[in-house]
N, C-alpha and C positions, 0 to 999 in steps of 0.2 A: 573382032575376035579376041579372046580373055589368055593372055598369057599365064605361065605358072604362077609368076610373080604375083599378078591380081588375084587369081583362083586363091593362095593362100591367105593374101589380105581379108578375102571375104570367110574364107573359114574361121579367121579369129576374131572375125567380129561375130559372127554366129555362134560362137561357142561363149564369148560373151553374153551376147542378148539371152541364153537357156542359161547361163548360170546366174544372169540379173531374173530371170524369171523362176526360176528354183527358188532363190533365197525370199523374192516375194509373196510365193505360193507358201513357203516355210513360216516367215510371218503373219503371213493371212491365218495359217494354219493354227499357229500356236496364241494369235490375237482370238480367235472363233473358241480354241480351247481354253484359255485364260476365262473367256464372257459365260461359257457356257457349266467348266466343270469347276474355276477356281473361282467364282463370282464372290461367293458369301466370302471368301477369307483373303480377298483383296478386297472387299468392304469392311471389314474388321480391322487391317492395316491402314487403309485410308484414313477411318477415324480416329485410331492410335496414332496418326502424324497430322491431322488438321489444323490448320492454324486458323485461329478467330480472332478478332479484335475484342480487346474488352477493355472496359472502365477500369483502371485502378483509383479503386477506392480511399479516398482522406480518412485519416484519423480523425474525429471529432474532438474539438479543443474541451477541455476542462473546464469544471465552473468552482472558485474557488472561494472561500470563504473570506473573511478580512486581513487575517492572519497567512494567508495564504493554505490552507487544507484542504483537502481535496474534500467537495462536496458533491458534486456528477463526473463521472468518467465515464470513457469508452473503453470495455472491456470484452477480449475475446473469447468465446463459448464455444463447445463442440457435441454434436450429434456423433454417438458412438456407432458404428454399422461393420460387420462381419458379414466377409464374401466367401461362403465354404464351398464353391466349386472352382475350377483352376479350368483354363483355355486356353491352346494348346493347339496349332493345324496339325501337327505330329499326334497323331491320336496315342501311339506308346510316351511318347514324353506325355501326355496330358494326365495319362492313367496313374503312369510313375509317381508325377508331381500329385495328383489329388491324392493318392495313397499315402504318400507322404505327410502331406494337410491334414488329414482324417486320422495318420497316427498321432502327428505332435497334439493334435486339438483331444483324442482320448486318451492318451499321456497325462497330460498337464492340466485336464477340464481342473480335475478339484484346486488345484494350486490358482488356476486362474479364476475362477469362481471366488473363493475365499478372499482372494485377491482386492477383487470387484468391491465384495461385500465390505470388504474392510474401506476402503476410498470411499465406496459408497453406501454406505450402512441401512438407508431405507427401504433397502433391494436383498433380501436372504440370498444366503451360499443357493440354496434349492431353486428359487426362483430364478437366478443365474442359469443354474448347472438344466433347469427346463427351456429357457432359452434355447440353449446351445445346442442342446439334443434335438427341440424339434427344428431347429434353424436348417441342420447337418440334415434331417428326415424328409426335408422339404426341398433341400437343395438350392437353399436359399441365397442368391445372390446383393441381397439388399435387406440383410437381418439387422434390425435396431433392435442393441444389446442392451439397450436403458433409454427408459422414456423421455427422460428431461437432458437438458443439455448440462454440459460437466464445464469447469472453471479451468481454465487456465493450467494451476498448480493442480487440481486432480486428473488432469488430462498427462501432464508430466509424470506423475506416480504410475497411471495406467499405462503407462509406454514402456515402462520399468517390468512389465510381469511377463512371464515366460508366452513365446510364442507372439502376443502382441507388441511385443517389440522389434517383431521382425518386420521387413519389407511388406506393404503389404499384396505382392507379386506371390511372397510365400506363405507369411500366416493367413491372409485372408481380411486382416483386420486395418478400417480405415474411419475415417472421418470426414464431417463437413463441419466445416467454420463459420459462424457467424460472430457480428460484434454488435456487442448488448451495449445500453445506454444504461451505468449501476449510481444509483447515489448511495454515497458511501456509507450513510449517517440512517439509513432507511427510510422512513419516512419523515422525517426532519425537515422542517420547510419543502414539502414537498410539491405544493401546489405553486408556491414560487418558483421554484426551481424549474418547473415545468417538465413537459414530457417529450419522445419524442414518438412515432409510430414504429415501424417493425425495420423499415429502410431507417437507417440512422440519418440520412441527410434532409429527412423529414420531420421538420419540429411541428406539437402540437401546440402548445402553450406556454407559460412563464417564462423565464429567463431565457430558456431552451428558443422560443418563439422571436422573442423580443430582441436577441443579438444572436439570430439565426447564422447574418451573415459573415458574424467573424467567427464563429465558432465550427460550421460546416467544412470551413476548405474547400478547396478546388479539386476535382479528380484529376487522376492522371490518364492515360493511355499507354496499352498494353497487347500480346499477344498471349494466347492461350493453347501449349501442346500438350495431348494425350497421347502416354505412351506407355503400353502394360498396366494399363489402365491408372497408373500416375498422372496426374496434372500439373502441369508446367506453366508457371504465367512469366513471361517476360518481359520487364518492364522498358517500354521506349520511351515515355514521356511522366517522371516521377509525378507522384500525386503531390499537393501541398497542403498540411495537413492543418485544420481548423488551430485558430488562435484560443487561448486562455481567457476566461472573463473573472475579472477580480471584481468581486459584491463585495457590498458591506456589513453582510451577515455575520456575524458573532456565532457560533455553534455554540460557546456554553451558555449565553444569554437566551439563544434561540428556544434550547433545552429547558431552561429555568421556567419560561413564560410556557412553552407547553404543558410542563407538568404541572405547573400553579393554576392553570385555566384547566385541565382535564380533570384533576381532583373535585374545585367547583363544580364542574359538569355533573360530574357522578353524584356528587352530596345534593345538588338540585333537583336532581329524578330521584334516587336514591333515599333520602333522608325527608325530601320535603317533598317528595310528592310531585313534580312536577316535569315538565316536558321541556326540557333543554334542548332544543335544536341545533342553534349554531352558536358558536362562541368564537370572539378574535380578540387578537392580541398586538398592539405594533407598539417597539421600543426604540426611541429615535434618541439620537446623539443630540444633544442641545447645539453644542457650538456648529457644527456640520450638515444640519439635518440626514444624517447618516442615518439608515433605517438598520439596527441591529437583531431584531428579530421581528418575524411579523406569522404568526398562528392563524389558520382559518380551519376551525373543526365543525364539522356538519354529520351528523347523528342521520346515521342511514337504518334500514328496517332492522336489521341486528341487533337493534340499539348501542354498538357501538360508533366510534368518534373517528372520522377518515379527513384528509382535506382532498374534498372535491372542487371547490372552487375557491377563488381566493375574493372572499367575502371580504377582505378589509380594503379592497379597491373598487369594488367593484357593486356592492351594496347602497344602493342612493335610497334612502330611506331620513324620515321626521326625526332630528336627533334627542329630540327631549330637551331634558334641563341643562346636559351639559352646553349648550346656546348660550343659558341666559349670560354666562360670562362676558360671550362677546356682546350682548343687548346692553349689559352696563357698562362694559367698556366703551362702547361707542358714547353712552351719554355723559360718561365722566371725561372722555378726550373732548368731547364739545361743548362741555362746562356745562348741561346740562343741570347736571346732579353735582354736588358734594360726597364725600364719604361720611360726613358729619349728618347729612339730610336722613329725614324719617319718609315714610309710609303708612296709610292705612290698610292692613290689609281686610279690611272690613269682616273679620272673623271669618275668612275663607272663601266668601262669597260674595261675586261682584258681579256685574250684568253689562255686557258691551253689546251695544243697539239690543237684538232680540237674543242675544247666544248669554249664557250664565257664566261664568268661569270659577273654579271649583280649585284650592289649596287640597293636599293630600289630607289632612284634618278635618275640611270644614266643618266635619260633623260628631265633632267630640269636643271636650272641655279644652283641650288644648288649642282649639283654632286663633288664629294670628289674627292680634290687632295691630296697633301701631310697630312699626318693625323701623329700627334703622338699616340706612341700604349695605351695612355687613351683612347684617343678621338677615335682610333678603335672601342673599346670597346662601349662605350657612343652615337657614330652614328649607331655600330651595323654595320659596313662596312663588305660586304662579300670579296670585294675584297682585301682590307687592312688584314683581316684575314689570306684568303688564300695565297696569297702572302708569308707574314710571315714565314707561316709553309712549303708551301712549297720552298721556298729558302735556309730556315734550314734544312727539313727532305727530299727534295725532292729523294736524291740519297741513303735514307735508313730508308725508312718510319716504316719500322719496330720499329726505335728507336721510334719514334711518337707514334706507337700504345701500347706501351710498357709503355709508359708513363700514357698515359690512363687507363693502366690496372693496373699498380703500384696505381693511385688512386681510384681505388674501383669501378669503372665505369661500368665493366663489371661482378661484383658481383652477383649472383644471391641470392634473398632473398625470399624462400618460405615461405611468412606468413601466405599466406591462400590457400588452395588448386586451382590450376591455376594460379598460378601468372607467370608471363612472364618473360624470360630468355633471357638478354641483347645480342646482338649480335654486335661484334665491332671485327669484321674479322684482322687477321695479316695477313702479307704476305708471301706465300712460299719462300723457296729458290730462286727458279727463276723465282719469282715472276709471274709464269702463270697464277695465280689469281689476278693479279693486271694489273690495267689499268693506263693512264697518269692523269687520271682525279680524281681517286681513292681519292689522300691524299686530295688536294684541295675540294674537296667537302666533304669531310668528317671532313674538319676542321671546318665548318661552320652549321657541324648538318645531313648533308646527310649520304648516305651510312652506317648508322648506327640506330639499330634500339633498343631504349630503352624506357622504362615505365617511368612516372612520378615518381614514389618510387624509381627509382634510380638515377633520376637529384637531388630531395630535398636531398636525401640522401648524395650527393658529397657537397652540396651547405652546408649542414648542417656541413658536416665536415673543411668547409673554416671557419664559423662560429665559430667553438668549435675550434682554431687556430690549424688546419691541424689533430684532430683526429677523425679518420673516426668510428662513433660508429655504430651497426648494430641497423636499425630501429625494434623496439618493439612494439608488440602490446599487448599482455598480459605479465601481473606483477608476476602474481603469480596464483597456484589453493588452495582454500580453502573449509576445511572440517570442518563445523559447525563453522566457522569464524578464525577455524585455520589453517595459511599457511602449506600446504602439500608438495610443489615443488615451488620454486622461480625461475624465469628468472629476472637473475640479467642483468644490462645494459655491453653490452660486445664490445670492442674495435676491429674492425676489423685491422684499421692500428692507430698506433701510431701518425706519420705525414706523411699525404699526399705529401708532398714538402716542401721545406727549409722554417725559419723562413721570409728573405726577400720575396720570392718567394709572400708568404701567406700574408704579409704587404701589400705587392703593387697591390695585386688583391683584396685583401677588399677595398684599395684604391679607382681603378677603378670602384667598383661597388657601391660605396659610389655616386662616382659622375657620373656614368648613370643617378640615381635618383634625386640627388640633385643639378646637374648643369642644368643653365636654358636651356639649348638645349640638354639635356640627353633626349635620347629617353624614360626613363625609368621615369620623371617626374611627371606624374600622378600616384605613388604610393607612393609621396613624406608627409610627414608629418610635420605639424610644430611644434609637440611636442617633437618627438625625432625624429633620424637619421635612415635611411632605405637603406639598400643596396640592388640591385639586378639587371637582368638584361631581358629584352623583348627577345621575340621569336617567330617569324611569320614562319610558314615551309608548303609550300604544300603537301598535303597527294595527295599519287599517288591514280589511277582509272585504275584497266585493266592495269598496266604496265604503264601508263604515269600521269604525274603530273598535267595535265590540266582537269578541271574535277570536280576533287576530293577534294574541298575544302581545308581552311586552318586549321590548328593548330595553334589559338593563345596562345602564354605562357609568363608567367615571374615566376619564380623565383627569392629568396632570402633570406635576415633574417634580422631583426630586435629586440633591439634598434641594429646600426651598431657597437656603440662603446663599447658597452656590451650586444652582443647579446644573447636573449634570447631564442628565436622561428626563425624556417626557416618556408618556405613555399611555395607549386608551385601551381599555378594556369593554368588550361590549359583548350582551352574551341574550340573545333573543330565544323567548322561551313560552310555554304557554302552563300556566299554573303554579305551581310551587310558590316560594318564597320572593314576592314582588319589593324590592329595593336595589336600589342601584347602588347602594353603601352598602348593604350587608351582601351581597353576591359580587356585584365587580369588583366593589373596592376591597373586598376580602382579595380577589385574585391580586389586584393592582399592591395593596401591602405586601405581600408574600412576594411579589415579583421583585418590588423596589429592595426588598430586604437582601432578598440572594445575589440580585445585583449590585448592589453596595458591597457585599461581602465577598463577591468575584472580584470586583477590582481593587480592592484590599490586600488580596491573594496577592492578583494580580501588580499591583505595586511594589509589594515586600520584595517577588521575586524580578522585577526590574531593579530593585537598588543593589543588587548582589551580582558585583562582578564575578563573571563566568571564570577571569584567571584565578580568582583567590580559593585558598582553601580555607574553612571556618572550622577550626578546631573547639568542639564546646566542653565546656567546663567539666572534664568528668571526676566526680569524689574518688576518694577511698574507699577502698570496700571490695568485693568480689570480682577478680581478674573477670571470672566468665559472666559476670553483669557487664560488666565496662566495654569487653569484647562484643557482645552483644548487642548493645549499643551504639556502637561502632559502625558494626556490620549493617546495621538498620537504616544507618545515614550514608552507607556507603563512602566512609572515611577510611584512608589506607590506615595499619598500625602494624609495630613491630611487636614480639612479645616472646618470651621464651617456650619452647616444644613442650618444657615440662610442665609448664601452666597451661590450664589453671585452676588443674588440680593438683594435689601432691598428698599420698598416702589416702585416697580417696577423701580428704579434706581441702576444700577451696582455698586458695590463698588468698591472701589480700593483698592488697597492691596500690599502685597512684597512673595514671595517666598524665603524661606531661605531651604541652607539642613540640615537635622534633621539627623544623620546617614544614613540609606539606603533608605529616603524617603524624600520627602518636604512638609514641613510646607505652608499652606497660611492665611496669617492674616492679617486683613483690618489695614491699614495707614491713619490714617485721617490728614489732611492737615487743619491749622487753622491757617488763617495770625494773627499775633499778633501785627504785628507793621502797619500797614493798606497802607504797600507799596505793588507795582506791582512787582513780583516776576519775575524772568528770568527764563523764559521757552524755551531758545535757545538750540538746539540738542536733544530734547524732541521731541518722535513722538506725532501727532495729540492729540491722546485719554489722552494723559499724561497732556499733554499741558493745554487742554479744561479742563480737571479736576482740574487743580490749580487754573487758573484764574476765573472759574465759582464758585468753594468756596472760591474767592474773592468779588464776585459780580460783576463779568463782564460779559459782554457778547461777545462771540467771533466769528470771520467773518475768515473763511479757505478758502486759497486759492494755486493750488497746490498740490501733494502727496511727502508723504515724511515724513523728519522731519523740524521741524522749524528751518530757516535760520534767519528771522528777524520778529520784533514785531513791531507793529505801535506804543505804549506809551511802552518807555524805563522801565527799571529794576530800581525801588527806587522811581517811581513815586506813590505821594498821589494817591490811589483809592478813585473811584469816583464810587458808586453806580450806575450799569445801565450801564455805560460807552462802548462801544464796543472797542474791541481789534481785531486787521487784524494781521494775522498768515501767513507768506510764506513760504511755505514749496517746498524741492526739494532731 
């Protein structure tokens, strides 16, 4: 039997249970309400606050020139959008915010569109206006207001415009950012620098691909929050930016080489009626093997030239007559011949086995007979070269091929992905892979396949007194300006030939260019010595030489007596002027002259002490002229505010050095003896000033300085008298 106390306890428990039931039912009803009636709203809220793990992309490293100038870099770009609609759970607030946004856009429409046109002039004010009006009409949430991506500088200017300067939740303006790989000098060295795919961390070719492990960096980790249509990225593990690649390329020399090549390519097509399909230039620094310029031009269907392939490294072709230098150097080094020997070119025709070899002038009165060894190279005699090699190595051709390999011509240089491997085959023991014609034709640059980089590296070794340097395209890897990996100049062969042989071949190469009858005379310079060799080779097509066009080449070095640079020019053409010297030699000569002028200017600049202030010797004369000269050279100067004119007449004066600046002071010429002054050797203005100060009139003839005056020095001044001055 329950007592009052027990009934009281049971009652309390029951009340608690009822309350809990009520609470539970309330929670269930609220959940049901949310699921049914507020599903869409809370889905939006959820998306706003959703946290996703994202990769934090690193900044790709820069590619730099030899002096640290930017050649390729990653820059941000932005796509511009407008959201013309406002989202809000509360319909009243949404309508109010929508009306405010619409009103802002209507009021500032003209100002916005004019501002956008000023920053992005390729789209008119009216075009921007139509974009905005159509976007509002369509209630677009994702209206692209400009078809292209804009730079960071343009984006910053756009953000200053009315409405667009507001937060996206207010004005509706937002962007999507992308990182673009940009070549600072446009197409300059484009194929050598290389490209990346749309994703920055995906290299395609060139230096970008070869050194991708350093350039790409390491991604970090973060998470992204979306709040009120604003994306916030929270970085958890920061990305490690890519390192910089310091190349050996020189921007100015690269530009010189490219322009010189393009000029002749266009001339070959437009003046000589040819079809120059490909042009290559490599400029190499003799002492280090550093590649200072590498140009690859390919003619496309539109008739223009573009860097689409790295022909300088990949084109494995028969080199032609530039190879004769190697053939004769092997023979000189093996002491098979001397520079004083001669060979009979047999009027430009000679049969090796069943095949007949011809010189370029075999059917002319100028066909070659007896030639000295230097003349064989000067005139690029096929017969002369082939007979020398065949007569000395015919029974042991392997000795000749070994000499070529010894000189580094068969070395593979994997500078960039896709670099071709040279092919200089050796005869096997029983010579089953060797024919009677193999050796003579190999000696003149056929039966071998060599890329331009291999040829110029060989010539560079000759210029470097026999020291064969490995071609170098990259000097170092930098992290925050600090060298973390260095690629030092590397010697592959200490001496490719004896000193005597090197001296002889250098002398012969100099004669090719500088002798009046040398075939390389188009590369000659009046200011310095050039050494080199022409090359004209037929290009095989479908297994036959006819119809494939020609490869026109010139390879050499300058100055020949103290070599600084080696260079190869190679042009593939159909028709037109078929002359290695007349086409490629012209390009070489132009490059050599401009590069030496560039170096001379650089040397002068390097001699100048950056802390010193050089004051030019400014002659007496019109202060206005003196000041203009000083301003041009950015030289500080002090001068009286009343100068350089007084009473509408120029004030004469002098310029004197005063520490790190120039003082301009007036000079008064007051004749005291009444005699005519001597003005010979003075500039016209100075002479006129002095004579007019004496009360004389002046008549001038000629240009330059005074060399004669009609009234002699010391004559008595007669006021108003005219003095005639002759200038030259």
